[in-house]
C-alpha positions in Angstrom: -31.1 -1.5 7.3 -28.2 -2.2 5.1 -24.5 -2.1 6.1 -23.7 0.4 3.4 -26.7 2.7 4.2 -27.4 2.4 7.9 -29.5 5.6 8.1 -32.3 4.2 5.9 -34.4 1.4 7.2 -36.1 -1.2 4.9 -39.1 -3.4 5.6 -39.2 -7.1 4.4 -41.3 -10.1 5.2 -39.6 -13.1 6.8 -40.7 -16.7 6.6 -39.9 -18.6 9.9 -39.2 -22.3 9.9 -40.2 -23.7 13.3 -38.7 -27.1 12.6 -35.7 -26.7 14.9 -36.8 -24.0 17.4 -40.3 -22.9 18.7 -41.4 -19.4 17.9 -41.6 -17.0 20.9 -42.5 -13.4 21.4 -40.1 -11.7 23.8 -40.3 -8.3 25.5 -37.5 -6.7 27.4 -38.0 -6.3 31.1 -35.9 -3.4 32.2 -36.7 -3.8 35.9 -35.3 -7.4 36.2 -32.8 -7.1 33.3 -34.2 -10.1 31.4 -36.4 -10.8 28.4 -39.9 -12.1 29.2 -40.9 -14.6 26.5 -44.2 -16.4 25.7 -44.5 -19.2 23.2 -46.5 -18.4 20.1 -49.3 -20.8 19.1 -48.6 -23.7 16.8 -49.6 -22.9 13.2 -51.9 -25.2 11.2 -50.0 -28.0 9.5 -48.7 -27.2 6.0 -50.2 -29.0 3.0 -48.2 -32.0 1.8 -46.3 -31.5 -1.5 -45.9 -34.2 -4.1 -42.7 -35.1 -5.8 -41.7 -33.8 -9.2 -40.7 -35.4 -12.4 -37.6 -34.6 -14.4 -36.9 -35.2 -18.1 -33.4 -35.0 -19.4 -32.4 -34.2 -22.9 -30.7 -36.9 -24.9 -27.2 -36.2 -26.2 -25.2 -38.1 -28.9 -22.3 -38.4 -26.4 -22.8 -41.1 -23.7 -20.8 -39.1 -21.2 -23.1 -36.2 -21.6 -26.1 -38.5 -21.0 -24.5 -39.7 -17.8 -23.8 -36.2 -16.6 -27.1 -34.6 -17.4 -29.0 -35.9 -14.3 -26.3 -34.5 -12.0 -26.6 -30.9 -13.2 -29.0 -28.6 -11.3 -30.3 -25.1 -11.5 -30.7 -23.1 -8.3 -33.0 -20.2 -7.7 -33.0 -18.2 -4.4 -34.2 -15.1 -2.7 -32.0 -12.8 -0.7 -34.1 -11.5 2.2 -31.2 -9.3 3.4 -29.0 -7.5 1.0 -25.3 -7.2 1.6 -23.0 -4.6 0.1 -21.5 -5.6 -3.3 -23.8 -8.7 -3.6 -26.4 -8.5 -6.3 -29.7 -10.4 -6.4 -28.9 -11.8 -9.9 -26.0 -13.9 -8.8 -27.5 -17.1 -10.4 -25.4 -18.6 -13.2 -27.3 -20.7 -15.8 -25.7 -23.5 -17.7 -26.7 -23.6 -21.4 -28.5 -26.9 -22.3 
């Protein structure tokens, strides 16, 4: 659900990173007042990814050539929307 419309529920998929904490399935135990948890099985290892290559444009100004490798573009997903935050909040720098 969103904060600005709490009466309507939304369903989204979530990717879980188990690098820092193991995944568990927990169920509330009302008799004892605790959550009974069991560890989820370890998934198969992910395929290794290779590194990428970058090519930078050449500019007539030497300062621009030195700065070009330090500029980046960032793309992201917003799994949970917040009020007054749009999904298109990415700013692009003209090349």
